C-alpha positions as CSV (number, residue, x, y, z in Angstrom):
1,X,92.1,204.3,50.6
2,X,90.0,204.0,47.5
3,X,86.4,203.0,48.1
4,X,84.9,200.1,46.1
5,X,81.3,200.6,45.1
6,X,78.9,198.4,47.0
7,X,77.3,196.9,43.8
8,X,80.7,195.9,42.5
9,X,81.4,194.1,45.8
10,X,78.2,192.2,45.6
11,X,79.0,191.0,42.0
12,X,82.5,189.9,43.1
13,X,81.2,187.9,46.0
14,X,78.8,186.0,43.6
15,X,81.8,184.9,41.4
16,X,81.5,187.5,38.8
17,X,84.9,188.9,38.9
18,X,86.8,190.8,36.3
19,X,87.4,187.5,34.2
20,X,83.7,186.3,34.2
21,X,83.1,187.6,30.7
22,X,85.5,185.0,29.3
23,X,84.5,181.9,31.5
24,X,82.1,179.4,29.9
25,X,80.8,178.0,33.2
26,X,80.6,181.1,35.4
27,X,78.3,179.6,37.9
28,X,80.2,176.2,38.3
29,X,83.2,176.5,40.6
30,X,84.5,173.1,39.3
31,X,84.6,173.9,35.6
32,X,85.6,176.9,33.5
33,X,84.8,175.1,30.2
34,X,81.7,173.1,29.3
35,X,83.9,170.3,28.0
36,X,82.1,167.2,26.7
37,X,79.6,166.8,29.5
38,X,78.5,170.4,29.9
39,X,79.0,172.9,32.8
40,X,77.0,170.9,35.3
41,X,78.6,167.5,34.7
42,X,82.1,166.6,35.3
43,X,84.1,165.1,32.4
44,X,85.1,162.2,34.5
45,X,86.4,159.1,32.6
46,X,86.3,156.3,35.2
47,X,87.7,153.6,32.9
48,X,90.2,155.8,31.2
49,X,89.0,154.8,27.8
50,X,89.0,158.3,26.4
51,X,85.2,158.6,26.6
52,X,83.9,160.5,29.6
53,X,81.3,158.8,31.8
54,X,78.5,161.1,30.6
55,X,78.6,159.6,27.1
56,X,79.9,156.1,28.1
57,X,77.2,153.5,28.8
58,X,79.9,151.2,30.1
59,X,81.9,153.6,32.2
60,X,83.7,150.9,34.1
61,X,84.6,148.8,31.0
62,X,87.5,150.3,29.2
63,X,86.8,148.2,26.1
64,X,83.2,149.3,25.5
65,X,81.2,152.5,25.5
66,X,77.9,150.8,24.7
67,X,76.2,147.8,26.2
68,X,76.0,146.0,22.8
69,X,74.6,142.4,22.6
70,X,76.6,141.0,25.5
71,X,76.4,143.9,28.1
72,X,79.1,145.8,29.8
73,X,82.1,143.8,30.9
74,X,81.7,141.2,28.1
75,X,83.0,141.8,24.6
76,X,80.7,141.4,21.6
77,X,83.2,139.1,19.9
78,X,82.0,136.8,17.2
79,X,84.8,134.3,16.9
80,X,83.2,132.3,14.0
81,X,81.8,135.3,12.2
82,X,78.3,133.8,12.0
83,X,76.5,136.9,13.1
84,X,75.9,135.7,16.6
85,X,78.3,137.0,19.3
86,X,80.1,134.4,21.5
87,X,78.1,135.4,24.5
88,X,74.9,134.3,22.9
89,X,76.1,131.0,21.4
90,X,77.5,127.7,22.7
91,X,79.3,126.9,19.4
92,X,81.4,130.0,19.0
93,X,84.0,128.2,16.8
94,X,81.3,126.6,14.5
95,X,80.0,129.1,11.9
96,X,77.1,126.7,11.1
97,X,75.7,126.3,14.6
98,X,74.9,128.5,17.5
99,X,73.8,125.6,19.8
100,X,75.3,122.1,20.3
101,X,72.0,120.4,19.3
102,X,72.0,116.6,19.3
103,X,75.3,116.1,17.6
104,X,77.4,118.7,19.3
105,X,79.4,121.6,17.9
106,X,81.3,120.9,14.7
107,X,78.8,118.2,13.6
108,X,75.6,119.1,11.7
109,X,72.3,117.7,13.0
110,X,71.5,116.5,9.5
111,X,68.8,113.8,9.2
112,X,69.3,112.5,5.7
113,X,66.5,110.0,5.8
114,X,64.1,112.1,7.8
115,X,63.4,109.4,10.4
116,X,63.8,111.7,13.3
117,X,67.3,110.5,14.2
118,X,70.2,112.7,13.0
119,X,73.0,111.0,11.0
120,X,75.4,111.3,13.9
121,X,73.3,108.8,15.9
122,X,71.9,106.8,13.0
123,X,73.7,103.6,11.9
124,X,71.6,103.7,8.7
125,X,71.5,107.4,7.8
126,X,70.0,106.7,4.4
127,X,67.4,104.1,5.5
128,X,64.1,105.1,7.0
129,X,63.0,103.7,9.5
130,X,66.2,101.8,10.6
131,X,68.8,103.4,12.8
132,X,70.9,100.3,13.3
133,X,72.0,97.7,10.7
134,X,70.4,94.9,12.8
135,X,70.6,91.4,11.5
136,X,69.7,92.1,7.8
137,X,71.7,95.3,7.4
138,X,70.7,98.8,6.3
139,X,68.2,98.8,3.5
140,X,66.6,95.5,4.5
141,X,64.0,95.3,7.3
142,X,64.6,92.7,10.0
143,X,61.0,91.4,9.5
144,X,60.3,87.9,10.8
145,X,57.1,87.0,9.0
146,X,56.6,83.6,10.6
147,X,57.8,84.7,14.1
148,X,60.3,81.9,14.3
149,X,63.1,84.0,15.6
150,X,64.9,84.2,12.3
151,X,64.4,87.3,10.2
152,X,63.2,86.8,6.6
153,X,66.6,87.9,5.2
154,X,68.1,84.7,6.7
155,X,65.1,82.5,6.5
156,X,64.6,80.5,3.3
157,X,61.1,79.5,4.6
158,X,59.9,82.8,5.9
159,X,56.3,81.6,6.0
160,X,57.0,78.4,7.8
161,X,57.7,78.8,11.5
162,X,59.1,75.3,11.7
163,X,61.8,75.6,9.1
164,X,64.4,78.1,8.0
165,X,65.6,76.0,5.1
166,X,63.7,74.0,2.5
167,X,65.6,70.8,3.3
168,X,64.5,67.7,1.3
169,X,60.8,68.3,1.6
170,X,60.6,72.1,1.0
171,X,59.0,74.9,3.0
172,X,55.7,74.1,4.6
173,X,56.3,70.4,4.7
174,X,58.0,68.8,7.7
175,X,61.0,66.6,7.0
176,X,60.0,62.9,7.2
177,X,61.3,61.2,10.3
178,X,62.9,58.2,8.6
179,X,66.1,56.3,9.2
180,X,69.1,57.5,7.3
181,X,70.6,54.0,7.0
182,X,70.3,53.2,3.3
183,X,72.9,50.5,3.1
184,X,70.3,47.7,2.9
185,X,68.1,47.2,-0.1
186,X,65.3,46.1,2.1
187,X,65.1,49.7,3.6
188,X,65.5,51.5,0.3
189,X,61.9,51.4,-0.9
190,X,60.1,52.8,2.2
191,X,62.8,55.6,2.4
192,X,62.2,56.5,-1.2
193,X,58.4,56.4,-0.7
194,X,58.4,58.4,2.5
195,X,61.3,60.8,2.0
196,X,61.1,61.4,-1.7
197,X,57.5,60.9,-2.5
198,X,55.3,61.7,0.5
199,X,56.9,64.9,1.5
200,X,56.7,66.2,-2.1
201,X,53.1,65.5,-2.8
202,X,53.7,62.8,-5.4
203,X,56.5,64.3,-7.5
204,X,58.0,60.9,-7.8
205,X,55.5,58.9,-9.9
206,X,55.1,55.6,-8.2
207,X,52.4,54.0,-6.0
208,X,54.3,51.0,-4.7
209,X,53.7,50.3,-1.0
210,X,55.6,47.1,-0.5
211,X,58.3,47.3,2.1
212,X,60.5,45.0,0.1
213,X,60.5,45.4,-3.7
214,X,60.5,42.2,-5.7
215,X,62.5,41.9,-8.9
216,X,59.8,43.5,-11.1
217,X,59.5,46.5,-8.7
218,X,63.2,46.8,-8.6
219,X,63.4,46.9,-12.3
220,X,60.6,49.4,-12.5
221,X,62.3,51.7,-9.9
222,X,65.6,51.4,-11.7
223,X,63.9,52.5,-14.9
224,X,62.3,55.5,-13.2
225,X,65.6,56.6,-11.7
226,X,67.4,56.3,-15.0
227,X,64.7,58.2,-16.9
228,X,64.5,61.0,-14.3
229,X,61.1,60.0,-13.1
230,X,62.5,60.4,-9.5
231,X,63.6,64.0,-9.8
232,X,63.9,64.9,-6.1
233,X,67.3,65.8,-4.9
234,X,68.8,65.7,-1.4
235,X,71.4,63.6,0.4
236,X,69.0,60.8,1.3
237,X,67.2,60.7,-2.0
238,X,70.4,60.8,-4.0
239,X,71.8,57.9,-2.0
240,X,68.6,56.0,-2.4
241,X,68.6,56.5,-6.2
242,X,72.2,55.4,-6.4
243,X,71.5,52.3,-4.5
244,X,68.5,51.5,-6.7
245,X,70.6,52.0,-9.8
246,X,73.0,49.4,-8.5
247,X,70.4,46.8,-7.8
248,X,70.9,43.5,-9.6
């Protein structure tokens, strides 16, 4: 039997056989080639994505090899191509928004009149400071100057809390509390005096105070009516003037 030198036996026992000169990983019994990961690391590809675990930061996610913006297990998809991946935005189908904001996805949070309320919640988007039309509509304040419960836009006497229309006497002057029965000549004169003179600070130029006009006063009043010296209009005054004109 041929004897094998002791040194050669020791080398063979250490894994340095006859083919050791051609093996890239002579001291690693699991690999003969360095592969991608090197002699000391297995080229395992846990997620079978073609990239071994040693170079795959997401070795259990076969769609990613790097963590990216969304992390392993979540795709870095940007559905609306706005530069923010879906995982970091709540409006992933709205390229103009990444968060719902006040108006929600798909609706801009524009505040055209800069009143602090976006157009989506502002009934008057071009009128600061109104956000609802109110009584007077957008563009007109619902101011009630005389605090009578009727805003100025609907109040012809906005400085008179007792009236919202001028009536026969005008704003600031209460309507005279007189009878509206003008069918009798004996009632005509006080009506004309009270309703058409007193409440208008003497616009009708007469100073008669008699409750029943005599023939001279009747003639005088007829003349004043015919010449326009009793200019006040209104249902009661017009009826009175007509009656006066018809006096005999």
